[in-house]
N, C-alpha and C positions, 0 to 999 in steps of 0.2 A: 882709857882707850879713846883715841880721837877718830871719830867716824866721819868728820866733816859734815857733809850734807847727805840726807836721805831722799831718794827719789821714789815717789809713789806713782805707779802707772795704773790708772783705773778710770773707768768711765762712769762710775757711780758717785755723783756729787755728794750725797749724804755720807757715804763712807769716807770720802776724801776730807770732808769738813770735820768729821769726828776724829779721824786718824791724825789729821794735822793738828787739831787742838790738843790731843793727847801728847803727840810727839813734841810740840813746841812748849806746852805748859808743864807737862809732867816729866818728860825726858830731857827737856831743854836742849833741843838739837834743831839745826836748820833743816827745813823741809821744802822741797819743790815738788810740783805735780806735773804729770803729763796725761793727756787724754787719748793719745794715739802712739803708734810705733814711731812715726816720724818725729813727733814732739819729744818722745822719750830719747831718741837718738840725739837730737839737738841738745837736750838738757844734760845728757851724759857727757857730751863734748864740752859743754859750757861749765858744768859744776863738778864733774868728776866725783860722783857720789860714792860714799863708802858702802852704802847698802841700797839695793833696789828692791822695792816691794811691788810685785807684779801680780795683777789680777788674772787668774786663769780663764775667767768667763767674759772677757771684754768682747764687745760687739765688733764685728767687722774683721775680716781676714783671719789668719791663723791665730788661734787663741793663745798660743805660747810665743807667737811671733819671734821665732829664731832666738830663743833664750840663749843658746850657745854663742850667738853673735854678740850678745850684750856682756857675757861673762868676763872677757878680758878687762873691761872697764870698771868692774865692781867686784870686790872680794866676796860679797855675800848677796845672794838673791833669795828673797823670801816670797814664795808663791802663796797667794791667798785665794779663797773662793767663798761664795755665799752658800754653795751647795755641798752637802755632806756626801761626797762621792768617794767610795772606798778606793777607787783607782787613782785618785788625784795625788796622794803622797808618792806613790811609786812613779807615776808619770812625771811629777816634778823632779824626782831624783834622776830619772833617766835623761831629763832635759838639762841637768847640771845645776839645779837649785840646791841651796844649802839647807833649806827648811821649808815647811809648809804649815799653814794653819788656816782655820776658818776665820772669816771676817768677824764673826761674832765673838771670837776669842782673841782678837788682835791685841787689845790693850793688856790682857793678862799674859799672852804669849811673848810679846815683843821684849819686855824686860828680861825674861828668861833667855831669850835668844842673845841679847846683849851680854848677859852674864856668861853664857856659854862661850861667846867670842872672846871675852876677856880672859877666861880661865883655861879655855881649851878642854874643859872637862865635860864628860857626858852627864846628863841628868835624866830623870824620869821622863818618859814620853807619855803625853796625855792622849790616849786614843780618841780620835775624832775631834779633839780640841786643839792639840798641837802635836806635830810630828817632826822631830829633829831628824835630819837625814844623814848627817855625818856619822 
């Protein structure tokens, strides 16, 4: 599966550094980052990412910042959060995301999401660690 580039939209520098290192070194995929909605929109136009990883808890403005507006530009949107909020998976689904996971589970959840995309098959949902929405 050719995903092209992954765009991570988050304002947490530590998470970005860890996620980028994991995606570049372990998954071997090109990664770009954005720290705001405006920067995300610019990078979507420039890189046409195959997946957008979007932080639910970003500071400033609408936390989901018009996720549905981003949808036409990326086949998959993975919502992430540091907080274990029981409402976030359903909220992510309502906003049009394909998956949701906690930041603490990102490195274990992301390969499973890729496998899901490759096969189109469902697999076990890990409560509070990873929630596939499709």
